[in-house]
All heavy atoms as TSV, in Angstrom:
chain	resi	resn	atom	element	x	y	z
A	1	MET	N	N	30.554	83.840	40.427
A	1	MET	CA	C	31.253	82.570	40.532
A	1	MET	C	C	32.316	82.508	39.449
A	1	MET	O	O	32.038	82.715	38.282
A	1	MET	CB	C	30.245	81.417	40.377
A	1	MET	CG	C	30.884	80.054	40.474
A	1	MET	SD	S	29.751	78.675	40.224
A	1	MET	CE	C	28.789	78.716	41.698
A	2	GLY	N	N	33.538	82.216	39.857
A	2	GLY	CA	C	34.635	82.131	38.909
A	2	GLY	C	C	34.606	80.828	38.115
A	2	GLY	O	O	33.868	79.897	38.432
A	3	LYS	N	N	35.407	80.809	37.083
A	3	LYS	CA	C	35.449	79.616	36.219
A	3	LYS	C	C	35.885	78.376	36.976
A	3	LYS	O	O	35.323	77.301	36.798
A	3	LYS	CB	C	36.383	79.849	35.027
A	3	LYS	CG	C	35.819	80.762	33.985
A	3	LYS	CD	C	36.766	80.878	32.804
A	3	LYS	CE	C	36.239	81.857	31.795
A	3	LYS	NZ	N	37.125	81.980	30.634
A	4	SER	N	N	36.891	78.512	37.832
A	4	SER	CA	C	37.387	77.332	38.552
A	4	SER	C	C	36.322	76.789	39.506
A	4	SER	O	O	36.189	75.568	39.654
A	4	SER	CB	C	38.671	77.651	39.303
A	4	SER	OG	O	38.442	78.646	40.280
A	5	GLN	N	N	35.550	77.657	40.135
A	5	GLN	CA	C	34.466	77.210	41.014
A	5	GLN	C	C	33.376	76.508	40.210
A	5	GLN	O	O	32.839	75.502	40.636
A	5	GLN	CB	C	33.863	78.387	41.774
A	5	GLN	CG	C	34.742	78.927	42.879
A	5	GLN	CD	C	34.091	80.103	43.565
A	5	GLN	OE1	O	33.446	80.932	42.912
A	5	GLN	NE2	N	34.264	80.198	44.879
A	6	LYS	N	N	33.049	77.073	39.071
A	6	LYS	CA	C	32.025	76.487	38.207
A	6	LYS	C	C	32.457	75.094	37.738
A	6	LYS	O	O	31.665	74.145	37.768
A	6	LYS	CB	C	31.781	77.408	36.999
A	6	LYS	CG	C	30.736	76.936	36.030
A	6	LYS	CD	C	29.356	77.067	36.588
A	6	LYS	CE	C	28.344	76.764	35.500
A	6	LYS	NZ	N	26.987	76.791	35.975
A	7	VAL	N	N	33.722	74.969	37.326
A	7	VAL	CA	C	34.247	73.683	36.880
A	7	VAL	C	C	34.204	72.678	38.028
A	7	VAL	O	O	33.787	71.531	37.851
A	7	VAL	CB	C	35.674	73.832	36.311
A	7	VAL	CG1	C	36.325	72.479	36.101
A	7	VAL	CG2	C	35.641	74.605	34.998
A	8	ALA	N	N	34.622	73.088	39.222
A	8	ALA	CA	C	34.616	72.197	40.384
A	8	ALA	C	C	33.195	71.730	40.706
A	8	ALA	O	O	32.972	70.553	41.009
A	8	ALA	CB	C	35.244	72.889	41.586
A	9	THR	N	N	32.239	72.645	40.624
A	9	THR	CA	C	30.837	72.296	40.876
A	9	THR	C	C	30.340	71.286	39.848
A	9	THR	O	O	29.700	70.290	40.195
A	9	THR	CB	C	29.957	73.562	40.831
A	9	THR	OG1	O	30.425	74.489	41.808
A	9	THR	CG2	C	28.503	73.243	41.093
A	10	LEU	N	N	30.625	71.542	38.590
A	10	LEU	CA	C	30.181	70.630	37.534
A	10	LEU	C	C	30.834	69.257	37.659
A	10	LEU	O	O	30.173	68.233	37.449
A	10	LEU	CB	C	30.472	71.240	36.158
A	10	LEU	CG	C	29.635	72.461	35.797
A	10	LEU	CD1	C	30.160	73.103	34.511
A	10	LEU	CD2	C	28.172	72.089	35.648
A	11	LEU	N	N	32.107	69.221	38.001
A	11	LEU	CA	C	32.792	67.937	38.187
A	11	LEU	C	C	32.184	67.160	39.353
A	11	LEU	O	O	32.035	65.937	39.283
A	11	LEU	CB	C	34.290	68.146	38.399
A	11	LEU	CG	C	35.082	68.582	37.161
A	11	LEU	CD1	C	36.513	68.932	37.545
A	11	LEU	CD2	C	35.057	67.507	36.094
A	12	GLY	N	N	31.834	67.847	40.419
A	12	GLY	CA	C	31.173	67.204	41.552
A	12	GLY	C	C	29.824	66.629	41.169
A	12	GLY	O	O	29.480	65.503	41.556
A	13	GLU	N	N	29.045	67.383	40.385
A	13	GLU	CA	C	27.748	66.908	39.919
A	13	GLU	C	C	27.911	65.698	39.020
A	13	GLU	O	O	27.152	64.730	39.113
A	13	GLU	CB	C	27.016	68.022	39.171
A	13	GLU	CG	C	26.519	69.133	40.058
A	13	GLU	CD	C	25.895	70.271	39.271
A	13	GLU	OE1	O	25.468	70.054	38.120
A	13	GLU	OE2	O	25.853	71.381	39.808
A	14	ARG	N	N	28.913	65.743	38.137
A	14	ARG	CA	C	29.164	64.619	37.231
A	14	ARG	C	C	29.498	63.356	38.022
A	14	ARG	O	O	29.020	62.270	37.710
A	14	ARG	CB	C	30.277	64.940	36.251
A	14	ARG	CG	C	30.541	63.774	35.273
A	14	ARG	CD	C	31.494	64.144	34.192
A	14	ARG	NE	N	32.858	64.066	34.706
A	14	ARG	CZ	C	33.939	64.310	33.985
A	14	ARG	NH1	N	33.817	64.694	32.725
A	14	ARG	NH2	N	35.131	64.213	34.514
A	15	GLN	N	N	30.303	63.501	39.063
A	15	GLN	CA	C	30.671	62.348	39.881
A	15	GLN	C	C	29.434	61.739	40.553
A	15	GLN	O	O	29.282	60.520	40.598
A	15	GLN	CB	C	31.697	62.758	40.935
A	15	GLN	CG	C	32.262	61.588	41.699
A	15	GLN	CD	C	33.355	62.009	42.659
A	15	GLN	OE1	O	33.429	63.174	43.064
A	15	GLN	NE2	N	34.206	61.076	43.023
A	16	LYS	N	N	28.539	62.579	41.056
A	16	LYS	CA	C	27.302	62.091	41.679
A	16	LYS	C	C	26.450	61.355	40.649
A	16	LYS	O	O	25.891	60.292	40.935
A	16	LYS	CB	C	26.509	63.245	42.284
A	16	LYS	CG	C	27.110	63.824	43.527
A	16	LYS	CD	C	26.280	64.996	44.020
A	16	LYS	CE	C	26.957	65.704	45.180
A	16	LYS	NZ	N	26.212	66.896	45.601
A	17	ILE	N	N	26.333	61.920	39.460
A	17	ILE	CA	C	25.536	61.303	38.399
A	17	ILE	C	C	26.134	59.965	37.984
A	17	ILE	O	O	25.419	58.971	37.815
A	17	ILE	CB	C	25.413	62.256	37.191
A	17	ILE	CG1	C	24.547	63.462	37.556
A	17	ILE	CG2	C	24.850	61.534	35.976
A	17	ILE	CD1	C	24.592	64.592	36.553
A	18	GLU	N	N	27.459	59.903	37.840
A	18	GLU	CA	C	28.123	58.653	37.455
A	18	GLU	C	C	27.922	57.571	38.507
A	18	GLU	O	O	27.716	56.404	38.172
A	18	GLU	CB	C	29.611	58.896	37.195
A	18	GLU	CG	C	29.869	59.640	35.903
A	18	GLU	CD	C	31.327	60.032	35.710
A	18	GLU	OE1	O	32.134	59.888	36.671
A	18	GLU	OE2	O	31.656	60.489	34.614
A	19	LYS	N	N	27.945	57.938	39.789
A	19	LYS	CA	C	27.696	56.969	40.857
A	19	LYS	C	C	26.271	56.430	40.779
A	19	LYS	O	O	26.032	55.234	40.960
A	19	LYS	CB	C	27.924	57.604	42.236
A	19	LYS	CG	C	29.357	57.698	42.643
A	19	LYS	CD	C	29.467	58.251	44.062
A	19	LYS	CE	C	30.907	58.348	44.511
A	19	LYS	NZ	N	31.021	58.883	45.880
A	20	GLU	N	N	25.312	57.312	40.535
A	20	GLU	CA	C	23.917	56.895	40.442
A	20	GLU	C	C	23.708	55.969	39.244
A	20	GLU	O	O	23.021	54.950	39.351
A	20	GLU	CB	C	23.002	58.115	40.346
A	20	GLU	CG	C	21.538	57.767	40.440
A	20	GLU	CD	C	20.641	58.982	40.530
A	20	GLU	OE1	O	21.156	60.091	40.767
A	20	GLU	OE2	O	19.429	58.809	40.371
A	21	ILE	N	N	24.320	56.310	38.110
A	21	ILE	CA	C	24.224	55.456	36.925
A	21	ILE	C	C	24.833	54.093	37.215
A	21	ILE	O	O	24.261	53.050	36.872
A	21	ILE	CB	C	24.908	56.123	35.709
A	21	ILE	CG1	C	24.093	57.317	35.235
A	21	ILE	CG2	C	25.100	55.120	34.567
A	21	ILE	CD1	C	24.785	58.175	34.188
A	22	TYR	N	N	25.988	54.068	37.888
A	22	TYR	CA	C	26.649	52.806	38.231
A	22	TYR	C	C	25.732	51.926	39.087
A	22	TYR	O	O	25.590	50.730	38.846
A	22	TYR	CB	C	27.963	53.093	38.964
A	22	TYR	CG	C	28.625	51.842	39.488
A	22	TYR	CD1	C	29.335	50.992	38.639
A	22	TYR	CD2	C	28.527	51.489	40.833
A	22	TYR	CE1	C	29.936	49.839	39.121
A	22	TYR	CE2	C	29.127	50.346	41.309
A	22	TYR	CZ	C	29.825	49.526	40.450
A	22	TYR	OH	O	30.406	48.378	40.924
A	23	LYS	N	N	25.094	52.521	40.093
A	23	LYS	CA	C	24.188	51.760	40.955
A	23	LYS	C	C	23.011	51.196	40.171
A	23	LYS	O	O	22.628	50.040	40.361
A	23	LYS	CB	C	23.672	52.643	42.094
A	23	LYS	CG	C	24.711	52.963	43.142
A	23	LYS	CD	C	24.136	53.889	44.204
A	23	LYS	CE	C	25.196	54.339	45.187
A	23	LYS	NZ	N	24.661	55.293	46.171
A	24	LEU	N	N	22.435	51.998	39.279
A	24	LEU	CA	C	21.311	51.527	38.468
A	24	LEU	C	C	21.732	50.394	37.535
A	24	LEU	O	O	21.028	49.394	37.399
A	24	LEU	CB	C	20.719	52.683	37.661
A	24	LEU	CG	C	19.983	53.753	38.461
A	24	LEU	CD1	C	19.669	54.954	37.576
A	24	LEU	CD2	C	18.708	53.183	39.055
A	25	GLN	N	N	22.892	50.538	36.901
A	25	GLN	CA	C	23.369	49.507	35.988
A	25	GLN	C	C	23.729	48.228	36.736
A	25	GLN	O	O	23.507	47.135	36.240
A	25	GLN	CB	C	24.568	50.018	35.185
A	25	GLN	CG	C	24.173	51.055	34.167
A	25	GLN	CD	C	25.352	51.648	33.431
A	25	GLN	OE1	O	26.465	51.714	33.945
A	25	GLN	NE2	N	25.116	52.101	32.210
A	26	LYS	N	N	24.272	48.356	37.940
A	26	LYS	CA	C	24.641	47.184	38.729
A	26	LYS	C	C	23.411	46.393	39.156
A	26	LYS	O	O	23.445	45.164	39.215
A	26	LYS	CB	C	25.448	47.628	39.943
A	26	LYS	CG	C	26.055	46.493	40.725
A	26	LYS	CD	C	26.939	47.003	41.830
A	26	LYS	CE	C	27.523	45.821	42.613
A	26	LYS	NZ	N	28.349	46.274	43.716
A	27	SER	N	N	22.313	47.080	39.456
A	27	SER	CA	C	21.101	46.405	39.915
A	27	SER	C	C	20.220	45.913	38.761
A	27	SER	O	O	19.277	45.163	38.986
A	27	SER	CB	C	20.293	47.333	40.820
A	27	SER	OG	O	19.781	48.424	40.074
A	28	CYS	N	N	20.537	46.296	37.545
A	28	CYS	CA	C	19.734	45.911	36.369
A	28	CYS	C	C	19.949	44.432	36.039
A	28	CYS	O	O	21.053	43.907	36.182
A	28	CYS	CB	C	20.121	46.780	35.165
A	28	CYS	SG	S	19.145	46.445	33.690
A	29	GLN	N	N	18.911	43.772	35.568
A	29	GLN	CA	C	18.987	42.357	35.190
A	29	GLN	C	C	19.458	42.172	33.741
A	29	GLN	O	O	19.739	41.052	33.330
A	29	GLN	CB	C	17.617	41.690	35.360
A	29	GLN	CG	C	17.113	41.703	36.783
A	29	GLN	CD	C	17.987	40.882	37.701
A	29	GLN	OE1	O	18.369	39.769	37.371
A	29	GLN	NE2	N	18.330	41.443	38.857
A	30	HIS	N	N	19.508	43.223	32.950
A	30	HIS	CA	C	19.924	43.191	31.545
A	30	HIS	C	C	19.119	42.136	30.761
A	30	HIS	O	O	19.684	41.324	30.036
A	30	HIS	CB	C	21.425	42.930	31.397
A	30	HIS	CG	C	22.287	43.758	32.287
A	30	HIS	ND1	N	22.286	45.130	32.281
A	30	HIS	CD2	C	23.180	43.398	33.252
A	30	HIS	CE1	C	23.143	45.577	33.179
A	30	HIS	NE2	N	23.691	44.553	33.787
A	31	SER	N	N	17.802	42.183	30.930
A	31	SER	CA	C	16.942	41.161	30.324
A	31	SER	C	C	16.794	41.325	28.815
A	31	SER	O	O	16.582	40.341	28.110
A	31	SER	CB	C	15.570	41.171	30.996
A	31	SER	OG	O	15.007	42.469	30.926
A	32	THR	N	N	16.894	42.537	28.311
A	32	THR	CA	C	16.812	42.743	26.860
A	32	THR	C	C	18.018	43.542	26.398
A	32	THR	O	O	18.470	44.459	27.079
A	32	THR	CB	C	15.525	43.504	26.474
A	32	THR	OG1	O	15.492	44.749	27.160
A	32	THR	CG2	C	14.282	42.698	26.810
A	33	LYS	N	N	18.521	43.162	25.247
A	33	LYS	CA	C	19.688	43.855	24.704
A	33	LYS	C	C	19.531	44.014	23.204
A	33	LYS	O	O	18.802	43.273	22.558
A	33	LYS	CB	C	20.978	43.094	25.032
A	33	LYS	CG	C	21.049	41.711	24.413
A	33	LYS	CD	C	22.321	41.003	24.821
A	33	LYS	CE	C	22.342	39.599	24.208
A	33	LYS	NZ	N	23.536	38.866	24.564
A	34	SER	N	N	20.198	45.003	22.656
A	34	SER	CA	C	20.220	45.226	21.220
A	34	SER	C	C	21.607	45.648	20.793
A	34	SER	O	O	22.415	46.068	21.610
A	34	SER	CB	C	19.231	46.289	20.771
A	34	SER	OG	O	18.599	46.959	21.746
A	35	ILE	N	N	21.842	45.518	19.507
A	35	ILE	CA	C	23.130	45.929	18.952
A	35	ILE	C	C	23.041	47.410	18.614
A	35	ILE	O	O	22.094	47.850	17.968
A	35	ILE	CB	C	23.470	45.100	17.704
A	35	ILE	CG1	C	23.595	43.621	18.074
A	35	ILE	CG2	C	24.743	45.595	17.060
A	35	ILE	CD1	C	23.827	42.707	16.882
A	36	LYS	N	N	24.027	48.162	19.072
A	36	LYS	CA	C	24.035	49.609	18.820
A	36	LYS	C	C	25.439	50.074	18.473
A	36	LYS	O	O	26.428	49.457	18.831
A	36	LYS	CB	C	23.550	50.363	20.058
A	36	LYS	CG	C	22.124	50.031	20.400
A	36	LYS	CD	C	21.613	50.910	21.487
A	36	LYS	CE	C	20.210	50.431	21.808
A	36	LYS	NZ	N	19.355	51.424	22.305
A	37	ASN	N	N	25.476	51.174	17.790
A	37	ASN	CA	C	26.720	51.876	17.460
A	37	ASN	C	C	26.952	52.880	18.581
A	37	ASN	O	O	26.140	53.778	18.786
A	37	ASN	CB	C	26.502	52.623	16.137
A	37	ASN	CG	C	27.632	52.453	15.186
A	37	ASN	OD1	O	28.640	51.860	15.505
A	37	ASN	ND2	N	27.456	52.996	14.003
A	38	ILE	N	N	28.037	52.733	19.321
A	38	ILE	CA	C	28.306	53.628	20.448
A	38	ILE	C	C	29.738	54.130	20.389
A	38	ILE	O	O	30.577	53.561	19.688
A	38	ILE	CB	C	28.062	52.923	21.798
A	38	ILE	CG1	C	28.965	51.697	21.929
A	38	ILE	CG2	C	26.611	52.543	21.956
A	38	ILE	CD1	C	28.987	51.126	23.322
A	39	ARG	N	N	30.012	55.190	21.140
A	39	ARG	CA	C	31.389	55.687	21.221
A	39	ARG	C	C	32.240	54.706	22.018
A	39	ARG	O	O	31.787	54.141	23.011
A	39	ARG	CB	C	31.437	57.050	21.892
A	39	ARG	CG	C	31.039	58.151	20.946
A	39	ARG	CD	C	31.407	59.491	21.484
A	39	ARG	NE	N	30.497	59.845	22.587
A	39	ARG	CZ	C	30.646	60.887	23.352
A	39	ARG	NH1	N	31.671	61.694	23.177
A	39	ARG	NH2	N	29.795	61.144	24.308
A	40	GLU	N	N	33.468	54.529	21.592
A	40	GLU	CA	C	34.376	53.601	22.260
A	40	GLU	C	C	34.631	54.023	23.705
A	40	GLU	O	O	34.634	53.201	24.616
A	40	GLU	CB	C	35.687	53.516	21.484
A	40	GLU	CG	C	36.627	52.468	21.975
A	40	GLU	CD	C	37.853	52.330	21.097
A	40	GLU	OE1	O	38.287	53.338	20.488
A	40	GLU	OE2	O	38.376	51.223	21.012
A	41	ARG	N	N	34.875	55.302	23.922
A	41	ARG	CA	C	35.059	55.889	25.246
A	41	ARG	C	C	34.356	57.238	25.248
A	41	ARG	O	O	34.057	57.791	24.193
A	41	ARG	CB	C	36.557	56.094	25.543
A	41	ARG	CG	C	37.351	54.828	25.703
A	41	ARG	CD	C	38.815	55.134	26.060
A	41	ARG	NE	N	39.426	56.195	25.282
A	41	ARG	CZ	C	40.012	56.025	24.092
A	41	ARG	NH1	N	40.053	54.833	23.547
A	41	ARG	NH2	N	40.550	57.044	23.458
A	42	LEU	N	N	34.125	57.773	26.416
A	42	LEU	CA	C	33.449	59.070	26.508
A	42	LEU	C	C	34.210	60.175	25.799
A	42	LEU	O	O	33.618	61.078	25.210
A	42	LEU	CB	C	33.231	59.459	27.971
A	42	LEU	CG	C	32.179	58.665	28.723
A	42	LEU	CD1	C	32.136	59.101	30.179
A	42	LEU	CD2	C	30.819	58.821	28.083
A	43	ASP	N	N	35.534	60.116	25.844
A	43	ASP	CA	C	36.343	61.171	25.241
A	43	ASP	C	C	36.796	60.827	23.824
A	43	ASP	O	O	37.685	61.470	23.288
A	43	ASP	CB	C	37.558	61.469	26.120
A	43	ASP	CG	C	38.475	60.261	26.282
A	43	ASP	OD1	O	38.039	59.140	25.971
A	43	ASP	OD2	O	39.620	60.443	26.725
A	44	SER	N	N	36.163	59.832	23.208
A	44	SER	CA	C	36.599	59.360	21.899
A	44	SER	C	C	35.550	59.664	20.830
A	44	SER	O	O	34.364	59.760	21.117
A	44	SER	CB	C	36.829	57.842	21.967
A	44	SER	OG	O	37.109	57.328	20.700
A	45	THR	N	N	36.017	59.794	19.600
A	45	THR	CA	C	35.089	59.936	18.476
A	45	THR	C	C	34.963	58.629	17.696
A	45	THR	O	O	34.189	58.536	16.766
A	45	THR	CB	C	35.553	61.056	17.515
A	45	THR	OG1	O	36.872	60.747	17.062
A	45	THR	CG2	C	35.532	62.402	18.196
A	46	THR	N	N	35.710	57.615	18.104
A	46	THR	CA	C	35.684	56.317	17.453
A	46	THR	C	C	34.409	55.570	17.852
A	46	THR	O	O	34.087	55.469	19.034
A	46	THR	CB	C	36.910	55.476	17.855
A	46	THR	OG1	O	38.090	56.219	17.553
A	46	THR	CG2	C	36.927	54.153	17.138
A	47	MET	N	N	33.696	55.047	16.857
A	47	MET	CA	C	32.463	54.310	17.105
A	47	MET	C	C	32.736	52.806	17.041
A	47	MET	O	O	33.534	52.351	16.230
A	47	MET	CB	C	31.405	54.690	16.072
A	47	MET	CG	C	31.066	56.173	16.050
A	47	MET	SD	S	30.396	56.783	17.595
A	47	MET	CE	C	28.739	56.192	17.501
A	48	VAL	N	N	32.070	52.046	17.919
A	48	VAL	CA	C	32.168	50.592	17.934
A	48	VAL	C	C	30.754	50.014	18.004
A	48	VAL	O	O	29.820	50.687	18.446
A	48	VAL	CB	C	33.019	50.074	19.120
A	48	VAL	CG1	C	34.464	50.478	18.962
A	48	VAL	CG2	C	32.473	50.551	20.437
A	49	ILE	N	N	30.592	48.777	17.581
A	49	ILE	CA	C	29.293	48.108	17.611
A	49	ILE	C	C	29.308	47.124	18.775
A	49	ILE	O	O	30.179	46.256	18.844
A	49	ILE	CB	C	29.014	47.399	16.270
A	49	ILE	CG1	C	28.986	48.429	15.144
A	49	ILE	CG2	C	27.701	46.636	16.338
A	49	ILE	CD1	C	28.928	47.839	13.762
A	50	ARG	N	N	28.339	47.259	19.690
A	50	ARG	CA	C	28.285	46.430	20.891
A	50	ARG	C	C	26.833	46.086	21.223
A	50	ARG	O	O	25.905	46.761	20.800
A	50	ARG	CB	C	28.877	47.170	22.094
A	50	ARG	CG	C	30.336	47.513	21.976
A	50	ARG	CD	C	31.206	46.280	22.059
A	50	ARG	NE	N	32.616	46.602	22.068
A	50	ARG	CZ	C	33.414	46.505	21.017
A	50	ARG	NH1	N	32.939	46.098	19.865
A	50	ARG	NH2	N	34.691	46.810	21.116
A	51	TYR	N	N	26.662	45.009	22.006
A	51	TYR	CA	C	25.363	44.733	22.614
A	51	TYR	C	C	25.214	45.679	23.795
A	51	TYR	O	O	26.117	45.819	24.621
A	51	TYR	CB	C	25.284	43.298	23.139
A	51	TYR	CG	C	24.924	42.283	22.088
A	51	TYR	CD1	C	25.840	41.309	21.712
A	51	TYR	CD2	C	23.673	42.282	21.488
A	51	TYR	CE1	C	25.516	40.368	20.756
A	51	TYR	CE2	C	23.344	41.339	20.527
A	51	TYR	CZ	C	24.265	40.386	20.169
A	51	TYR	OH	O	23.946	39.456	19.228
A	52	VAL	N	N	24.055	46.348	23.882
A	52	VAL	CA	C	23.787	47.306	24.949
A	52	VAL	C	C	22.450	46.952	25.581
A	52	VAL	O	O	21.484	46.642	24.879
A	52	VAL	CB	C	23.745	48.748	24.381
A	52	VAL	CG1	C	23.405	49.754	25.457
A	52	VAL	CG2	C	25.063	49.101	23.716
A	53	CYS	N	N	22.392	46.975	26.912
A	53	CYS	CA	C	21.139	46.726	27.625
A	53	CYS	C	C	20.138	47.821	27.254
A	53	CYS	O	O	20.458	49.003	27.275
A	53	CYS	CB	C	21.395	46.720	29.136
A	53	CYS	SG	S	19.886	46.546	30.121
A	54	ASP	N	N	18.907	47.407	26.910
A	54	ASP	CA	C	17.881	48.370	26.514
A	54	ASP	C	C	17.371	49.210	27.688
A	54	ASP	O	O	16.824	50.285	27.488
A	54	ASP	CB	C	16.709	47.648	25.861
A	54	ASP	CG	C	17.071	47.063	24.506
A	54	ASP	OD1	O	17.993	47.596	23.852
A	54	ASP	OD2	O	16.443	46.066	24.107
A	55	GLU	N	N	17.541	48.711	28.906
A	55	GLU	CA	C	17.013	49.420	30.067
A	55	GLU	C	C	18.026	50.380	30.683
A	55	GLU	O	O	17.688	51.509	31.033
A	55	GLU	CB	C	16.547	48.420	31.120
A	55	GLU	CG	C	15.348	47.608	30.652
A	55	GLU	CD	C	14.890	46.617	31.702
A	55	GLU	OE1	O	15.004	46.926	32.898
A	55	GLU	OE2	O	14.434	45.533	31.310
A	56	CYS	N	N	19.285	49.949	30.841
A	56	CYS	CA	C	20.251	50.779	31.580
A	56	CYS	C	C	21.415	51.266	30.707
A	56	CYS	O	O	22.286	51.980	31.184
A	56	CYS	CB	C	20.802	50.009	32.776
A	56	CYS	SG	S	21.920	48.658	32.349
A	57	TYR	N	N	21.452	50.864	29.451
A	57	TYR	CA	C	22.465	51.314	28.481
A	57	TYR	C	C	23.891	50.868	28.810
A	57	TYR	O	O	24.849	51.490	28.356
A	57	TYR	CB	C	22.419	52.836	28.289
A	57	TYR	CG	C	21.077	53.314	27.805
A	57	TYR	CD1	C	20.179	53.910	28.680
A	57	TYR	CD2	C	20.695	53.127	26.486
A	57	TYR	CE1	C	18.929	54.325	28.248
A	57	TYR	CE2	C	19.443	53.535	26.043
A	57	TYR	CZ	C	18.567	54.138	26.921
A	57	TYR	OH	O	17.331	54.541	26.489
A	58	LEU	N	N	24.033	49.784	29.574
A	58	LEU	CA	C	25.352	49.237	29.868
A	58	LEU	C	C	25.790	48.336	28.713
A	58	LEU	O	O	24.977	47.591	28.161
A	58	LEU	CB	C	25.311	48.416	31.161
A	58	LEU	CG	C	26.624	47.772	31.591
A	58	LEU	CD1	C	27.606	48.854	32.067
A	58	LEU	CD2	C	26.393	46.766	32.697
A	59	ILE	N	N	27.054	48.388	28.344
A	59	ILE	CA	C	27.587	47.481	27.329
A	59	ILE	C	C	27.619	46.093	27.947
A	59	ILE	O	O	28.233	45.883	28.994
A	59	ILE	CB	C	28.989	47.909	26.875
A	59	ILE	CG1	C	28.940	49.282	26.216
A	59	ILE	CG2	C	29.593	46.875	25.942
A	59	ILE	CD1	C	30.301	49.874	25.923
A	60	VAL	N	N	26.949	45.126	27.291
A	60	VAL	CA	C	26.855	43.783	27.861
A	60	VAL	C	C	27.518	42.721	26.991
A	60	VAL	O	O	27.495	41.550	27.339
A	60	VAL	CB	C	25.389	43.389	28.162
A	60	VAL	CG1	C	24.838	44.233	29.291
A	60	VAL	CG2	C	24.526	43.493	26.924
A	61	GLY	N	N	28.094	43.099	25.872
A	61	GLY	CA	C	28.771	42.108	25.060
A	61	GLY	C	C	29.174	42.622	23.694
A	61	GLY	O	O	28.887	43.760	23.309
A	62	ILE	N	N	29.840	41.736	22.978
A	62	ILE	CA	C	30.287	42.027	21.622
A	62	ILE	C	C	29.559	41.064	20.686
A	62	ILE	O	O	29.559	39.851	20.921
A	62	ILE	CB	C	31.813	41.836	21.498
A	62	ILE	CG1	C	32.534	42.790	22.455
A	62	ILE	CG2	C	32.284	42.050	20.064
A	62	ILE	CD1	C	34.023	42.573	22.546
A	63	PRO	N	N	28.907	41.570	19.635
A	63	PRO	CA	C	28.178	40.678	18.739
A	63	PRO	C	C	29.112	39.765	17.952
A	63	PRO	O	O	30.236	40.153	17.622
A	63	PRO	CB	C	27.423	41.638	17.805
A	63	PRO	CG	C	28.107	42.942	17.931
A	63	PRO	CD	C	28.795	42.969	19.252
A	64	ASN	N	N	28.621	38.545	17.673
A	64	ASN	CA	C	29.412	37.632	16.844
A	64	ASN	C	C	29.320	38.073	15.383
A	64	ASN	O	O	28.565	38.989	15.039
A	64	ASN	CB	C	28.961	36.182	17.034
A	64	ASN	CG	C	27.513	35.971	16.640
A	64	ASN	OD1	O	27.006	36.601	15.721
A	64	ASN	ND2	N	26.837	35.081	17.339
A	65	ASN	N	N	30.076	37.436	14.515
A	65	ASN	CA	C	30.131	37.858	13.108
A	65	ASN	C	C	28.774	37.803	12.423
A	65	ASN	O	O	28.434	38.691	11.640
A	65	ASN	CB	C	31.147	37.016	12.338
A	65	ASN	CG	C	32.569	37.426	12.635
A	65	ASN	OD1	O	32.822	38.551	13.042
A	65	ASN	ND2	N	33.509	36.510	12.446
A	66	GLY	N	N	27.978	36.770	12.704
A	66	GLY	CA	C	26.653	36.661	12.089
A	66	GLY	C	C	25.745	37.810	12.483
A	66	GLY	O	O	25.091	38.425	11.634
A	67	ASP	N	N	25.671	38.099	13.780
A	67	ASP	CA	C	24.841	39.208	14.267
A	67	ASP	C	C	25.357	40.546	13.748
A	67	ASP	O	O	24.577	41.438	13.418
A	67	ASP	CB	C	24.811	39.221	15.794
A	67	ASP	CG	C	24.062	38.036	16.374
A	67	ASP	OD1	O	23.280	37.395	15.634
A	67	ASP	OD2	O	24.265	37.756	17.574
A	68	LEU	N	N	26.663	40.665	13.652
A	68	LEU	CA	C	27.272	41.894	13.148
A	68	LEU	C	C	26.894	42.128	11.686
A	68	LEU	O	O	26.526	43.240	11.300
A	68	LEU	CB	C	28.789	41.811	13.308
A	68	LEU	CG	C	29.598	43.055	13.007
A	68	LEU	CD1	C	29.189	44.200	13.914
A	68	LEU	CD2	C	31.072	42.757	13.177
A	69	GLN	N	N	26.937	41.089	10.883
A	69	GLN	CA	C	26.559	41.218	9.464
A	69	GLN	C	C	25.097	41.577	9.310
A	69	GLN	O	O	24.746	42.416	8.467
A	69	GLN	CB	C	26.883	39.910	8.712
A	69	GLN	CG	C	28.368	39.624	8.585
A	69	GLN	CD	C	29.138	40.759	7.934
A	69	GLN	OE1	O	28.707	41.348	6.960
A	69	GLN	NE2	N	30.299	41.069	8.505
A	70	LYS	N	N	24.207	40.982	10.114
A	70	LYS	CA	C	22.780	41.323	10.072
A	70	LYS	C	C	22.573	42.797	10.429
A	70	LYS	O	O	21.791	43.495	9.788
A	70	LYS	CB	C	21.984	40.457	11.064
A	70	LYS	CG	C	21.815	39.038	10.617
A	70	LYS	CD	C	21.049	38.260	11.676
A	70	LYS	CE	C	21.111	36.776	11.434
A	70	LYS	NZ	N	20.472	36.020	12.527
A	71	PHE	N	N	23.278	43.266	11.449
A	71	PHE	CA	C	23.158	44.656	11.886
A	71	PHE	C	C	23.635	45.604	10.782
A	71	PHE	O	O	22.997	46.615	10.509
A	71	PHE	CB	C	23.975	44.887	13.158
A	71	PHE	CG	C	24.020	46.319	13.605
A	71	PHE	CD1	C	22.920	46.886	14.241
A	71	PHE	CD2	C	25.139	47.103	13.412
A	71	PHE	CE1	C	22.956	48.206	14.663
A	71	PHE	CE2	C	25.179	48.414	13.819
A	71	PHE	CZ	C	24.079	48.983	14.450
A	72	LEU	N	N	24.737	45.272	10.139
A	72	LEU	CA	C	25.302	46.154	9.111
A	72	LEU	C	C	24.437	46.184	7.844
A	72	LEU	O	O	24.479	47.162	7.111
A	72	LEU	CB	C	26.725	45.720	8.777
A	72	LEU	CG	C	27.739	45.922	9.913
A	72	LEU	CD1	C	29.088	45.315	9.536
A	72	LEU	CD2	C	27.888	47.384	10.268
A	73	LYS	N	N	23.644	45.149	7.590
A	73	LYS	CA	C	22.793	45.110	6.401
A	73	LYS	C	C	21.536	45.947	6.577
A	73	LYS	O	O	20.867	46.264	5.606
A	73	LYS	CB	C	22.409	43.680	6.071
A	73	LYS	CG	C	23.558	42.895	5.480
A	73	LYS	CD	C	23.139	41.488	5.124
A	73	LYS	CE	C	24.326	40.721	4.568
A	73	LYS	NZ	N	23.980	39.317	4.267
A	74	GLN	N	N	21.181	46.301	7.809
A	74	GLN	CA	C	19.962	47.081	8.056
A	74	GLN	C	C	20.078	48.471	7.512
A	74	GLN	O	O	21.000	49.144	7.478
A	74	GLN	CB	C	19.664	47.158	9.551
A	74	GLN	CG	C	19.281	45.858	10.127
A	74	GLN	CD	C	19.006	45.974	11.624
A	74	GLN	OE1	O	19.114	47.028	12.224
A	74	GLN	NE2	N	18.660	44.858	12.226
């Protein structure tokens, strides 16, 4: 298998996985959330602090200043 075929196969698998993750996150109730340090984008090294669902890992909000200060003191 050549490199281009391997890349095409992997990209196809990634697309299937992303669709499945999207469906799971869409059906999630986001009942519990926590503040986490996450990458801003998949291709980025910049970290941001966000509320993330504990079950499906979807970003569900931005913490206010009080919550942010509590998180940074930990």
